[in-house]
C-alpha positions as CSV (number, residue, x, y, z in Angstrom):
1,M,-9.9,9.7,24.0
2,D,-6.7,8.0,23.3
3,F,-5.7,7.9,19.7
4,A,-2.7,7.0,17.6
5,I,-1.0,8.4,14.5
6,G,0.5,6.2,11.8
7,L,3.2,7.1,9.3
8,V,4.3,5.3,6.2
9,E,7.1,6.7,4.1
10,L,7.7,5.4,0.6
11,Q,9.1,6.3,-2.8
12,A,6.9,7.6,-5.6
13,L,3.7,9.6,-5.5
14,V,1.7,7.1,-7.4
15,A,2.7,4.3,-5.0
16,A,1.8,6.6,-2.1
17,I,-1.7,7.0,-3.4
18,G,-2.1,3.2,-3.7
19,C,-0.7,2.8,-0.2
20,L,-3.2,5.4,1.2
21,D,-6.1,3.7,-0.6
22,A,-5.1,0.4,1.1
23,M,-4.8,2.0,4.5
24,L,-8.2,3.7,4.3
25,K,-10.0,0.6,3.1
26,A,-8.3,-1.6,5.8
27,A,-9.4,0.3,8.9
28,D,-11.4,3.2,10.2
29,V,-8.7,5.9,10.1
30,E,-8.6,9.5,9.0
31,F,-6.0,10.8,6.5
32,V,-4.6,13.9,8.1
33,A,-1.3,14.8,6.4
34,V,1.1,14.2,3.5
35,E,4.6,15.3,3.2
36,R,6.3,15.3,-0.2
37,K,10.0,15.7,-0.7
38,L,12.2,15.6,-3.8
39,G,9.3,16.5,-6.1
40,G,7.1,13.7,-4.9
41,R,9.7,11.0,-5.1
42,L,9.7,10.6,-1.3
43,V,6.2,10.7,0.3
44,T,5.1,10.3,4.0
45,I,1.5,9.6,4.7
46,V,0.0,10.3,8.1
47,V,-3.3,8.8,9.4
48,R,-5.1,9.1,12.7
49,G,-7.5,6.9,14.6
50,S,-7.7,4.3,17.4
51,I,-4.5,2.4,18.2
52,S,-5.9,-0.8,16.7
53,S,-7.2,0.9,13.6
54,V,-4.0,2.8,12.9
55,T,-2.0,-0.4,13.4
56,A,-4.1,-2.3,10.9
57,A,-4.0,0.6,8.4
58,V,-0.2,0.9,8.6
59,E,0.2,-2.9,8.2
60,A,-2.1,-2.8,5.1
61,G,-0.2,0.3,3.7
62,C,3.1,-1.4,4.2
63,E,2.0,-4.5,2.5
64,E,0.9,-2.5,-0.6
65,A,4.1,-0.4,-0.5
66,K,6.3,-3.6,-0.3
67,R,4.3,-5.2,-3.1
68,L,5.2,-2.2,-5.3
69,G,8.8,-2.2,-4.0
70,H,8.7,1.4,-2.6
71,L,8.5,1.1,1.3
72,K,11.1,3.1,3.1
73,A,9.8,3.3,6.8
74,H,6.8,3.1,8.9
75,E,5.8,3.9,12.5
76,V,2.7,3.8,14.8
77,I,2.7,6.3,17.7
78,A,0.2,5.7,20.4
79,R,-1.0,8.7,22.4
80,P,1.5,11.1,20.6
81,H,2.9,14.0,22.6
82,P,1.2,17.3,21.8
83,E,4.5,18.7,20.4
84,I,4.4,16.0,17.7
85,L,1.0,17.2,16.7
86,K,2.4,20.7,16.3
87,F,5.2,19.3,14.2
88,L,2.7,17.7,11.9
89,N,0.4,20.8,11.9
90,L,-2.5,18.9,13.3
């Protein structure tokens, strides 16, 4: 089965939790990883699912992060290379 991973990077741990909530409510995706740097001041959220679901979830997460003023970057990777999955410990 083809799947995608979606990443949203933002400032502040509390904003990341709100962003993740929006992502999980917007689409049928699975939360698979979080990366915290600088004591939680920079957080990357990773979700997995179908390409359309991940795209919808990342869009919803970005809207929430923008609303809070904390969005740094985002990406949807369709059919990620297996080495990327190793990098994310998936």
